[in-house]
Rosetta silent file (secondary structure, phi, psi, omega in degrees, C-alpha in Angstrom):
SEQUENCE: MTINCKGNLIDLSTPKVMGILNVTPDSFFDGGKYRDESAILKQVSTMLQEGATFIDVGAYSTRPGAEYVSEEEELTRIVPIVQLLVKNFPDILISIDTFRSKVANSCLFHGAAMINDISAGNLDARMFTTVAKYRAPYIMMHMKGTPQTMQKFTGYEHLLKDILYYFSEKISLARASGLYDIIIDPGFGFSKSLEQNYEIFKKFQLLHHLKLPILTGISRKSMIYKLLNSEPSQALNGTTALNMIALQQGTHILRVHDVKQAMECVQIFEAIGKGTDSL
SCORE:     score description
SCORE:     0.000 S_00000001
   1 L     0.000  142.049  176.306   14.432   -8.024    6.172 S_00000001
   2 E  -131.909  154.569  169.458   12.439  -10.677    4.301 S_00000001
   3 E  -129.744  150.985 -177.855    8.775  -11.563    3.908 S_00000001
   4 E  -101.477  112.206  178.439    7.330  -14.882    2.771 S_00000001
   5 E  -113.675  104.939  177.853    4.902  -14.587   -0.144 S_00000001
   6 L    54.084   40.170  178.118    3.438  -17.923   -1.220 S_00000001
   7 L    87.600   -2.548  177.926    6.679  -19.701   -0.353 S_00000001
   8 E  -101.792  123.810  176.416    8.916  -17.061   -1.940 S_00000001
   9 E   -83.228  116.715 -179.375   11.242  -15.175    0.385 S_00000001
  10 E   -99.314  117.973 -178.325   11.267  -11.549   -0.738 S_00000001
  11 E   -84.228  116.066 -177.583   14.396   -9.702    0.369 S_00000001
  12 L   -95.281    9.765  175.536   13.500   -6.129    1.298 S_00000001
  13 L   -65.903  -28.707  166.177   17.096   -5.029    1.839 S_00000001
  14 L   -99.159  123.698 -176.534   16.728   -3.711   -1.702 S_00000001
  15 L   -57.750  145.854 -179.528   13.561   -1.560   -1.808 S_00000001
  16 E  -114.001  160.228  179.728   10.670   -2.958   -3.807 S_00000001
  17 E  -115.185  133.885  176.375    7.922   -1.317   -5.841 S_00000001
  18 E  -110.555  117.513  179.273    4.222   -2.140   -5.548 S_00000001
  19 E   -85.870  140.002 -176.561    2.157   -1.175   -8.577 S_00000001
  20 E   -93.713  129.577  172.222   -1.419    0.017   -8.014 S_00000001
  21 E  -125.241  102.837  177.516   -4.342   -1.479   -9.934 S_00000001
  22 E   -93.922  121.356  177.585   -7.645    0.140   -9.005 S_00000001
  23 L  -107.775   47.552 -179.304  -10.690   -1.675  -10.387 S_00000001
  24 L  -120.340  155.105  177.487  -13.039    0.982   -9.081 S_00000001
  25 L   -82.613   -9.948 -168.018  -15.021    3.636  -10.945 S_00000001
  26 L  -132.196   20.878  175.183  -14.150    6.425   -8.490 S_00000001
  27 L   -66.351  151.258 -168.398  -10.496    6.286   -7.423 S_00000001
  28 L   -65.569  -27.132 -177.233   -8.972    9.763   -7.282 S_00000001
  29 L  -111.656  -49.888 -172.182   -6.422    9.227  -10.083 S_00000001
  30 L  -117.964   22.778 -179.521   -7.171    6.166  -12.203 S_00000001
  31 L   -57.960  129.209  176.642  -10.820    5.415  -11.423 S_00000001
  32 L    86.042   -5.900 -177.224  -12.572    3.675  -14.291 S_00000001
  33 L   -72.551  -34.725 -169.474   -9.447    3.107  -16.391 S_00000001
  34 L  -119.453   74.562 -174.929   -9.167   -0.644  -15.842 S_00000001
  35 L  -115.984   -4.944  174.670  -12.646   -2.111  -16.135 S_00000001
  36 L  -125.143  159.702 -171.341  -12.242   -4.666  -18.921 S_00000001
  37 H   -59.125  -42.556 -176.407   -9.916   -7.650  -19.129 S_00000001
  38 H   -64.732  -41.185  179.227   -7.717   -6.376  -21.947 S_00000001
  39 H   -66.720  -39.364  179.153   -7.022   -3.052  -20.210 S_00000001
  40 H   -64.347  -49.103 -178.591   -6.294   -4.823  -16.927 S_00000001
  41 H   -63.912  -38.695  178.909   -3.928   -7.355  -18.475 S_00000001
  42 H   -64.365  -45.170 -178.785   -2.120   -4.673  -20.462 S_00000001
  43 H   -65.836  -43.668 -179.519   -1.605   -2.472  -17.412 S_00000001
  44 H   -66.654  -41.826  177.331   -0.430   -5.315  -15.177 S_00000001
  45 H   -58.833  -42.461  178.462    1.905   -6.634  -17.864 S_00000001
  46 H   -62.800  -46.192 -178.646    3.412   -3.165  -18.198 S_00000001
  47 H   -63.873  -39.512  178.626    3.894   -2.767  -14.444 S_00000001
  48 H   -66.761  -42.447  178.709    5.541   -6.178  -14.137 S_00000001
  49 H   -64.012  -32.163  179.981    7.836   -5.491  -17.092 S_00000001
  50 H   -78.536   -9.942  172.413    8.790   -2.167  -15.538 S_00000001
  51 L   119.002    7.612  178.921    9.899   -3.935  -12.378 S_00000001
  52 L   -63.969  132.917  174.193    6.994   -4.115   -9.924 S_00000001
  53 L   -84.554  -36.328 -178.574    7.452   -6.887   -7.359 S_00000001
  54 E  -125.147  150.690  171.138    3.851   -6.647   -6.139 S_00000001
  55 E  -118.552  119.111 -177.445    0.560   -5.618   -7.744 S_00000001
  56 E   -97.224  112.935 -175.717   -1.892   -4.072   -5.285 S_00000001
  57 E  -102.914  126.348  179.026   -5.490   -4.623   -6.407 S_00000001
  58 E  -128.494  140.002 -179.416   -8.265   -2.549   -4.897 S_00000001
  59 L  -124.179   14.111  179.256  -12.014   -2.607   -5.545 S_00000001
  60 L  -141.008  107.554 -179.516  -13.120   -0.072   -2.932 S_00000001
  61 L   -63.278  130.252  179.713  -11.899    3.485   -3.314 S_00000001
  62 L  -113.484   23.172  173.805  -10.545    4.774   -0.002 S_00000001
  63 L   -64.217  158.021  178.431   -9.981    8.370   -1.059 S_00000001
  64 L   -54.579  128.784  179.121  -11.350   10.941    1.421 S_00000001
  65 L    77.102   15.312 -178.428  -15.149   10.932    1.267 S_00000001
  66 L   -60.485  148.267  178.588  -15.292    7.810   -0.898 S_00000001
  67 L   -70.765  147.534  176.657  -18.697    6.260   -1.438 S_00000001
  68 L   -66.791  138.793  175.967  -19.624    3.172    0.541 S_00000001
  69 L  -124.303  130.380 -178.894  -19.333   -0.123   -1.368 S_00000001
  70 L   -68.132  158.143  177.278  -21.079   -3.261   -0.110 S_00000001
  71 H   -59.837  -40.663 -179.907  -19.107   -6.389    0.665 S_00000001
  72 H   -62.697  -42.319  179.475  -20.941   -8.238   -2.116 S_00000001
  73 H   -66.447  -40.645  178.509  -20.050   -5.558   -4.654 S_00000001
  74 H   -61.971  -44.481  177.264  -16.408   -5.552   -3.580 S_00000001
  75 H   -61.956  -42.702 -179.698  -16.238   -9.341   -3.969 S_00000001
  76 H   -61.944  -36.322 -179.762  -17.938   -9.166   -7.364 S_00000001
  77 H   -74.461  -43.041 -164.130  -15.398   -6.632   -8.551 S_00000001
  78 H   -94.825  -35.574 -175.246  -12.196   -8.097   -7.182 S_00000001
  79 H   -61.722  -44.968  177.715  -12.311  -11.915   -7.174 S_00000001
  80 H   -61.015  -29.699  178.569  -12.570  -12.278  -10.981 S_00000001
  81 H   -69.802  -42.607  176.775   -9.586   -9.926  -11.316 S_00000001
  82 H   -59.472  -46.514  179.613   -7.486  -12.076   -8.979 S_00000001
  83 H   -61.705  -40.989  179.646   -8.447  -15.174  -10.956 S_00000001
  84 H   -62.905  -44.572 -176.719   -7.644  -13.406  -14.242 S_00000001
  85 H   -71.055  -41.291  178.479   -4.222  -12.263  -13.073 S_00000001
  86 H   -63.392  -38.510  179.171   -3.215  -15.596  -11.540 S_00000001
  87 H   -64.948  -42.285 -174.273   -4.239  -17.360  -14.749 S_00000001
  88 H   -89.965  -22.391  178.967   -2.256  -15.021  -17.003 S_00000001
  89 L  -133.273   79.745 -171.120    0.705  -14.346  -14.699 S_00000001
  90 L   -56.808  -27.779 -177.449    1.223  -17.531  -12.648 S_00000001
  91 L   -95.513    6.859 -175.392    4.139  -16.111  -10.633 S_00000001
  92 L   -64.946  143.039  175.179    2.449  -12.802   -9.811 S_00000001
  93 L  -107.701  102.300 -175.132    2.456  -11.579   -6.205 S_00000001
  94 E   -96.251  128.487  170.396   -0.911   -9.915   -5.692 S_00000001
  95 E   -99.943  138.755 -179.149   -1.634   -7.664   -2.740 S_00000001
  96 E  -109.560  118.892  179.925   -5.307   -7.115   -1.927 S_00000001
  97 E   -87.340   94.378 -178.968   -6.317   -3.656   -0.747 S_00000001
  98 L  -153.287  153.787  173.292   -9.260   -4.425    1.539 S_00000001
  99 L  -112.506   11.930 -177.620  -10.364   -4.012    5.147 S_00000001
 100 L  -111.348  128.744 -176.374  -12.861   -6.911    5.005 S_00000001
 101 H   -66.379  -33.760  179.767  -11.896  -10.410    6.128 S_00000001
 102 H   -66.142  -39.559  176.898  -14.334  -12.113    3.765 S_00000001
 103 H   -66.769  -44.168  178.361  -12.781  -10.350    0.784 S_00000001
 104 H   -59.127  -46.075 -178.300   -9.297  -11.155    2.071 S_00000001
 105 H   -60.941  -46.642 -177.813  -10.188  -14.813    2.555 S_00000001
 106 H   -64.820  -42.053 -178.485  -11.674  -15.222   -0.918 S_00000001
 107 H   -69.609  -40.828  176.660   -8.776  -13.481   -2.649 S_00000001
 108 H   -64.036  -38.905  177.870   -6.104  -15.414   -0.742 S_00000001
 109 H   -60.972  -37.023 -177.508   -7.943  -18.636   -1.555 S_00000001
 110 L   -89.988    8.568  169.806   -7.858  -17.739   -5.257 S_00000001
 111 L   117.084    1.924  174.439   -4.134  -17.026   -5.287 S_00000001
 112 L   -66.098  159.605 -173.004   -3.430  -13.582   -3.833 S_00000001
 113 L  -108.433  -24.974 -175.403   -0.209  -13.322   -1.829 S_00000001
 114 E  -157.138  165.848 -178.180   -0.755  -10.618    0.787 S_00000001
 115 E  -121.567  136.760  178.789   -3.316   -8.251    2.315 S_00000001
 116 E  -117.804  102.772 -171.295   -3.121   -4.465    2.513 S_00000001
 117 E  -110.123  111.285 -178.855   -5.553   -3.265    5.198 S_00000001
 118 L   -65.194  -19.187 -174.628   -6.026    0.479    5.634 S_00000001
 119 L  -101.491   -3.209 -177.999   -7.738   -0.082    8.986 S_00000001
 120 L    51.851   37.552  177.807   -5.189   -2.428   10.626 S_00000001
 121 L    87.912   -5.149 -177.542   -8.067   -4.675   11.663 S_00000001
 122 L   -66.341  -29.552 -175.222  -10.197   -1.891   13.166 S_00000001
 123 L   -97.418   -0.895  176.231  -13.017   -2.347   10.660 S_00000001
 124 L  -159.324  107.706 -175.086  -13.152   -6.157   10.835 S_00000001
 125 L   -65.301  -16.173 -178.229  -12.167   -8.055   13.973 S_00000001
 126 L   -91.554   -0.885 -174.404  -11.695  -11.285   11.969 S_00000001
 127 H   -62.069  -47.235 -175.773   -9.036   -9.875    9.665 S_00000001
 128 H   -58.947  -49.722 -177.416   -5.971  -10.934   11.657 S_00000001
 129 H   -67.421  -31.945  178.426   -7.007  -14.580   12.069 S_00000001
 130 H   -64.602  -47.938 -179.197   -8.132  -14.775    8.436 S_00000001
 131 H   -68.772  -38.130  179.560   -4.766  -13.638    7.074 S_00000001
 132 H   -60.978  -33.697  179.698   -2.873  -15.738    9.616 S_00000001
 133 H   -58.200  -33.775 -179.205   -4.686  -18.829    8.345 S_00000001
 134 H   -95.000   -1.875 -177.617   -2.942  -18.363    4.993 S_00000001
 135 L    53.193   40.273 -177.990    0.373  -17.315    6.561 S_00000001
 136 L   -96.156  150.188  172.920    0.323  -14.330    4.241 S_00000001
 137 L   -62.413  151.710 -175.480    2.117  -11.014    4.810 S_00000001
 138 E  -134.114  121.609  175.484   -0.096   -8.278    6.202 S_00000001
 139 E   -94.571  121.551  177.017    0.228   -4.545    5.641 S_00000001
 140 E  -111.874  129.714 -177.753   -1.337   -2.538    8.445 S_00000001
 141 E  -108.577  152.508  175.159   -1.926    1.161    7.925 S_00000001
 142 L   -86.669  124.189  176.057   -2.510    3.960   10.403 S_00000001
 143 L  -157.880  149.440  171.208   -5.957    5.527   10.065 S_00000001
 144 L  -116.570  141.866 -179.134   -8.701    6.787   12.356 S_00000001
 145 L    79.860 -148.098 -179.698  -12.365    6.444   11.444 S_00000001
 146 L  -125.227  171.529  176.191  -13.455    5.166    8.035 S_00000001
 147 L   -56.154  -29.061 -179.057  -12.761    6.349    4.485 S_00000001
 148 L   -77.779  -27.159 -172.643  -15.958    8.394    4.762 S_00000001
 149 L  -117.758   -6.178 -166.524  -15.043   10.056    8.095 S_00000001
 150 H   -57.951  -33.042 -176.602  -11.251    9.910    8.419 S_00000001
 151 H   -76.483   -1.454  171.522  -10.565   13.575    7.664 S_00000001
 152 H   -84.289  -11.310 -173.589  -12.624   14.534   10.712 S_00000001
 153 L  -115.959   65.208  179.879  -10.005   12.838   12.897 S_00000001
 154 L  -110.406   14.005  178.659   -6.814   14.825   12.406 S_00000001
 155 L   -89.599  125.679  179.710   -6.362   15.843   16.036 S_00000001
 156 L  -135.815  145.818  173.268   -3.274   14.397   17.752 S_00000001
 157 L   -74.594  -50.544  174.579   -1.501   15.177   20.979 S_00000001
 158 L  -140.980  107.557 -169.132    1.832   14.089   19.492 S_00000001
 159 H   -52.831  -58.130 -175.396    1.467   12.803   15.917 S_00000001
 160 H   -68.526  -36.649  176.575    4.382   10.383   15.676 S_00000001
 161 H   -63.542  -41.081  178.699    4.046    9.177   19.261 S_00000001
 162 H   -63.651  -41.642  179.466    0.358    8.498   18.648 S_00000001
 163 H   -64.841  -43.772  179.996    1.152    6.602   15.442 S_00000001
 164 H   -64.619  -39.605  178.124    3.833    4.516   17.151 S_00000001
 165 H   -64.647  -42.431  177.556    1.512    3.679   20.042 S_00000001
 166 H   -56.622  -49.471 -178.594   -1.220    2.695   17.557 S_00000001
 167 H   -66.860  -39.218 -179.764    1.134    0.352   15.739 S_00000001
 168 H   -58.362  -43.352  178.163    2.551   -1.138   18.945 S_00000001
 169 H   -64.927  -46.383 -176.669   -0.935   -2.168   20.041 S_00000001
 170 H   -66.315  -39.512  179.682   -1.882   -3.500   16.606 S_00000001
 171 H   -63.689  -42.014  178.524    1.345   -5.438   16.166 S_00000001
 172 H   -60.868  -44.986  179.332    0.857   -7.126   19.546 S_00000001
 173 H   -65.619  -41.072 -178.904   -2.704   -8.153   18.642 S_00000001
 174 H   -64.548  -43.608 -179.992   -1.656   -9.352   15.180 S_00000001
 175 H   -67.192  -34.505  176.439    1.156  -11.503   16.540 S_00000001
 176 H   -65.524  -23.623  178.608   -1.159  -12.971   19.146 S_00000001
 177 L   -89.388   -3.590  178.499   -3.395  -14.019   16.237 S_00000001
 178 L    99.781   13.178  176.897   -0.523  -15.754   14.446 S_00000001
 179 L   -93.573  127.362 -177.953    0.532  -12.977   12.063 S_00000001
 180 L  -125.533  -31.911  175.260    4.289  -12.549   11.791 S_00000001
 181 L   -85.681   87.709 -175.069    5.072  -11.061    8.366 S_00000001
 182 E  -112.460  135.450  176.377    3.832   -7.562    9.199 S_00000001
 183 E  -121.317  138.211  179.702    4.507   -4.395    7.208 S_00000001
 184 E  -106.526  146.439  178.579    3.579   -0.958    8.510 S_00000001
 185 E  -131.192  116.668 -176.476    2.229    1.978    6.496 S_00000001
 186 L   -66.418  -10.887  172.134    2.041    5.377    8.254 S_00000001
 187 L    77.597   52.563  176.251   -1.009    6.255    6.184 S_00000001
 188 L   -58.129  127.740  178.272   -0.138    9.417    4.301 S_00000001
 189 L    89.037   -7.687 -178.816   -3.379   11.251    3.550 S_00000001
 190 L  -107.086  114.716 -178.152   -5.470    9.185    5.944 S_00000001
 191 L    57.606   33.164  179.969   -6.648   11.101    9.038 S_00000001
 192 L  -134.184  140.808  170.058   -3.834   13.570    8.402 S_00000001
 193 L   -78.647  168.955  178.695   -3.766   17.229    7.438 S_00000001
 194 H   -56.605  -45.628 -179.033   -1.408   18.366    4.705 S_00000001
 195 H   -64.113  -37.612 -179.589    1.046   19.644    7.309 S_00000001
 196 H   -66.313  -34.260  176.226    0.869   16.410    9.291 S_00000001
 197 H   -58.836  -42.277 -179.422    1.820   14.382    6.238 S_00000001
 198 H   -76.631  -25.372  173.436    5.064   16.327    5.950 S_00000001
 199 H   -63.893  -38.014  176.872    5.664   16.074    9.682 S_00000001
 200 H   -60.373  -43.072  178.262    5.733   12.290    9.243 S_00000001
 201 H   -61.739  -39.795 -179.169    8.445   12.700    6.618 S_00000001
 202 H   -63.187  -32.968 -174.525   10.447   14.938    8.967 S_00000001
 203 L  -115.460   25.102 -174.414   10.309   12.304   11.732 S_00000001
 204 H   -54.501  -36.410 -175.333   10.208    9.204    9.522 S_00000001
 205 H   -58.584  -26.098  179.372   13.188    7.618   11.294 S_00000001
 206 H   -62.358  -27.934 -179.673   11.056    7.104   14.405 S_00000001
 207 H   -63.925  -24.495 -179.149    9.047    4.477   12.513 S_00000001
 208 H   -71.069  -12.989  176.084   12.122    2.247   12.440 S_00000001
 209 H   -62.625  -21.794 -179.973   11.811    1.754   16.210 S_00000001
 210 H   -77.541  -13.828  176.044    9.102   -0.797   15.368 S_00000001
 211 L    57.567   40.885  177.453   11.735   -2.931   13.587 S_00000001
 212 L  -131.655  157.356  174.487    9.357   -3.872   10.771 S_00000001
 213 L   -59.681  147.787 -178.430    9.335   -3.225    7.015 S_00000001
 214 E  -118.964  132.154  172.973    7.768    0.099    6.051 S_00000001
 215 E  -105.035  135.118  176.206    5.553    0.800    3.048 S_00000001
 216 E  -116.082  123.970  179.328    5.225    4.355    1.764 S_00000001
 217 L  -125.922   95.331 -179.464    2.205    5.265   -0.369 S_00000001
 218 L  -124.271    9.480 -170.838    2.181    8.901   -1.477 S_00000001
 219 L   -57.610  113.884  173.503    1.623    8.418   -5.210 S_00000001
 220 L    57.978   23.977 -176.577   -0.145   11.469   -6.710 S_00000001
 221 L   -77.717  167.120 -175.986   -1.897   12.203   -3.399 S_00000001
 222 H   -64.700  -24.335  176.807   -3.394   15.534   -2.392 S_00000001
 223 H   -61.032  -21.201  176.957   -0.461   16.214   -0.048 S_00000001
 224 H   -93.567  -57.641 -171.213    1.484   16.767   -3.273 S_00000001
 225 H   -73.809  -26.381  174.651   -0.913   18.393   -5.695 S_00000001
 226 L   -71.678  -39.206  177.284   -2.601   20.670   -3.138 S_00000001
 227 L   -61.034  -38.234 -175.284    0.786   21.891   -1.957 S_00000001
 228 L   -96.379    6.988  179.853    1.783   22.595   -5.566 S_00000001
 229 L    53.035   48.995  179.981   -1.613   23.990   -6.629 S_00000001
 230 L  -131.300 -150.938 -178.267   -1.996   21.343   -9.334 S_00000001
 231 L  -132.928  163.849  177.557   -3.975   18.163  -10.005 S_00000001
 232 H   -52.939  -37.280 -178.909   -3.325   14.404   -9.585 S_00000001
 233 H   -66.168  -17.274 -178.866   -2.480   14.176  -13.293 S_00000001
 234 H  -107.986   12.791 -171.167    0.317   16.715  -12.747 S_00000001
 235 L  -101.463   14.592 -178.727    1.712   15.209   -9.542 S_00000001
 236 H   -68.021  -42.759 -178.371    4.233   12.711  -10.940 S_00000001
 237 H   -62.258  -44.687  177.402    7.250   14.952  -10.416 S_00000001
 238 H   -63.635  -38.133  177.007    6.280   15.632   -6.795 S_00000001
 239 H   -60.813  -45.605 -179.369    5.625   11.936   -6.270 S_00000001
 240 H   -62.325  -41.198  178.519    9.074   11.062   -7.586 S_00000001
 241 H   -61.390  -46.794 -179.597   10.708   13.623   -5.313 S_00000001
 242 H   -70.255  -32.822  176.506    8.964   12.256   -2.227 S_00000001
 243 H   -61.460  -40.999  178.731    9.637    8.643   -3.248 S_00000001
 244 H   -66.710  -39.588  176.330   13.357    9.386   -3.274 S_00000001
 245 H   -62.159  -41.575  178.614   13.110   11.046    0.145 S_00000001
 246 H   -61.231  -41.018  177.536   11.216    7.990    1.424 S_00000001
 247 H   -63.825  -41.917  178.858   13.987    5.713    0.148 S_00000001
 248 H   -64.767  -27.946  178.832   16.601    7.868    1.860 S_00000001
 249 L   -84.246   -5.278  173.765   14.562    7.581    5.059 S_00000001
 250 L   100.444   19.134  176.273   14.648    3.787    4.827 S_00000001
 251 L   -66.247  152.379 -177.010   11.307    2.771    3.361 S_00000001
 252 L  -104.731  -27.438 -179.229   11.199   -0.788    2.047 S_00000001
 253 E  -136.402  131.532  172.132    8.253   -0.673   -0.383 S_00000001
 254 E  -103.445  123.036  177.246    6.996    2.157   -2.582 S_00000001
 255 E   -98.980  117.321 -167.424    3.315    1.860   -3.516 S_00000001
 256 E  -142.292  157.940  169.283    2.843    3.748   -6.785 S_00000001
 257 L   -84.420  -28.387 -172.206    0.777    4.329   -9.894 S_00000001
 258 L  -113.565   91.847 -172.088    3.915    4.939  -11.983 S_00000001
 259 H   -68.632  -44.331 -176.438    6.191    1.923  -11.678 S_00000001
 260 H   -55.518  -48.168 -177.648    8.864    2.936  -14.190 S_00000001
 261 H   -67.986  -36.374  177.555    9.635    6.214  -12.441 S_00000001
 262 H   -66.823  -40.369  177.768    9.633    4.578   -9.000 S_00000001
 263 H   -64.414  -34.216  175.790   12.023    1.880  -10.201 S_00000001
 264 H   -64.821  -38.165  174.725   14.329    4.595  -11.524 S_00000001
 265 H   -59.428  -46.918 -179.752   14.321    6.106   -8.021 S_00000001
 266 H   -61.696  -43.410 -178.495   15.290    2.735   -6.560 S_00000001
 267 H   -62.489  -44.129  178.872   18.021    2.240   -9.151 S_00000001
 268 H   -66.937  -43.213  178.670   19.552    5.666   -8.467 S_00000001
 269 H   -58.732  -44.871  179.661   19.207    5.196   -4.706 S_00000001
 270 H   -65.568  -38.882  179.185   20.954    1.832   -4.892 S_00000001
 271 H   -64.234  -40.297  177.179   23.740    3.237   -7.072 S_00000001
 272 H   -64.154  -41.443 -179.278   24.397    6.023   -4.558 S_00000001
 273 H   -65.573  -29.940 -178.900   24.437    3.504   -1.735 S_00000001
 274 H   -90.533   -3.864  178.207   26.975    1.326   -3.524 S_00000001
 275 L   103.061  163.460 -175.395   29.242    4.229   -4.366 S_00000001
 276 H   -68.458  -16.260  178.117   29.985    6.267   -7.470 S_00000001
 277 H   -62.013  -22.159 -178.974   31.689    3.319   -9.176 S_00000001
 278 H   -79.065  -14.150 -174.807   28.187    2.023   -9.985 S_00000001
 279 L   -87.680    0.000    0.000   27.333    5.170  -11.959 S_00000001
């Protein structure tokens, strides 16, 4: 599988790593860490050196119960960061974590490469056509409700069947709007109970029926640290374990806070796939 990012064909037959850059004051793990230019540039440089193919920039925390952020505030936070990164890393492939078409449009105009939408277009009807205009890849995630209400919507008749039906509808609408480079994200932690998150892992192979690249984002999430009675700061080992399981299940992109450890997972996974002679 390949996706086209700003004229570059990215081959996903080897799994890729997406490094997370939150420029928000309230993200659950790294909120407030990257609020000045030097800290941002240092962190992005580190993630790129460690092997990240994509950098996912978000300016609106979507953790459960996150505070509402206005569109104007989101634009004020994120556009200067896109400009800063494009200026300092001309070949960077920036993913924009937003559910607003105006934010997506502005960031793509200023050099971002793809859009990561937690709502799959549900929260902004103009999202599909906006991204299609730039012929950019589009990550659509499964979620019900909004970041403020999503944990009220964890009732499913059949979890994986419901998720597959959701994606089938969204993919059809996206393609009708001119979107073709589509990546799906099952939305671990979004409108899911702890048990439901692990049910997705048990039945992960069903997601391949959609015949699209899959992104897995479980980095330091509550499905790990609540299970282990710890905190996000102590959830790296659990994250690494689940990242390797995700790779074994056929995920194409790992979205992570810790790029080095995720890249080590990919390297080991690839070595196993190529046989013991690689070790």
